[in-house]
C-alpha positions, 0 to 999 in steps of 0.5 A: 597683150591678150595674144601674148597671154594666149600664145604663152599659155598654149606654148606652156601647156604643148609642152608639159602635155607633149614632151613627155610623151614624145621624149620616152617613145623609141630608142632616143634614151638607148642612143643619145640619153644626152639629147633627150635629158637636154631635151627634157630639162629644155622643154621643162624650162620653157614650159615654167618660162612661159607660163610664168609669163603668161602669169605674170602678165595677167597679173599686171594687167590686173594692177594696171585695170585697177588704175585704168592704164592705158598698157591694160587689156582694152577688151577687160572690165577691171573687175574681170582684170582682177578676177584673172590676176587674182585666178593667176596667183591662185594657180602659182600658190597652188604649184608653189606648194606642191614643188614645195610639198615634194622637195620636202618629201626629196630632202627626207628620202635623202636625210634617210639615205644619209643615214643609210650610207652612215653605216659604212662610216662606222666600219673600217674604212681606208682612203684612197687615192686613185688616179683624179678619184679620193675613194673611201674603201669600206669592209663590206661583204656585199659589192658597192660602189656609190657616189656622195654629194656630201661629203664629196667622193666615191665609196667603195667596198671591198668586196667590189674591189675583189670582184673587180680588175683593175681596168673595171674597177677605174671604168666604174670610177668614171662612171660614179664621178660622172654622176658628181660631175654632172650633178645627176642626183640634181637631174633626177630631183627635176624630174621629180618635182616636174612630177609633182605639178602634174600628178594626173599626167602618165608621161610625166611619170614616165619620164621621171622614171626615164631620167633615173635610167638616161642618167646612168646610159650617160654615165656608161657612156662617159666610162665607156669613152676613157676605159673602154665599152667592155670594161663598163660592160664587164662590170656592170655585170660583175657588180650588177648581178641578175638584174634585168636593167643591168644586162640590158645596159650592158649588151647596149655598151656592147652592141656600141650604141653608146658612141653619140656623134658630135652631131648629136652632141652639138644638138643636145647643146642647140637645144638650149636655146628653147627658153628664148622662145616664150622671152620672145614672145612676151617682149614682142612688140605687139599690143 
């Protein structure tokens, strides 16, 4: 049992420290954003599961040691086992409080964003069916296109509609549809919550920031697959103005970096097998 705890803790610490550092380096985000996002979330799940299993074993061992159960770690006396168990509970409590605190802050941000968007619904609004999309067209002199989870749909300002050609508008709608279909808002939230658990780790902050960009690249790629990379790139330029990030995204699309092969897509799916590692360690029939 002691060996299991050690292996699980080492796995959790290694992934927590190394995954953000490794994933934010190089051109993985630009060339294979879906793979990066899958690897990031898989490493988060694996690290969290390994930590929970290690702490759970420590807590269970503390209980078993008090009743002199043969399943307890033999070289730990009941007092030491109880101290470790309480320490494990304290760690779980600290993590839980940090996640709750960050989740509350994110919920407040979401409410404020909803209040900002509510200004659109006080304006002249027309509801339009454009192919597979239910679009709210609002009178507004600024080019805005946004996907809303609640009420679910896509907002398009009249200025954005007027700037874009029909093909470019369709490309933008595919982009926003991807955010809704893949629940990218949840992906960004997960990154922020993970950052709150290790606030002292700069790489975790960079990874949370990178997640916001990666979901945009994924949406760009899906829109390009349906409407053409040129249409997505030109729409980005027309809507994004002089933004450096927008210019880089448009240049990436024109360079064809969005064309990921099936092998990379398979890798992005297969990497989700990683959480089986801590489960295998926990179920390993070794004392």
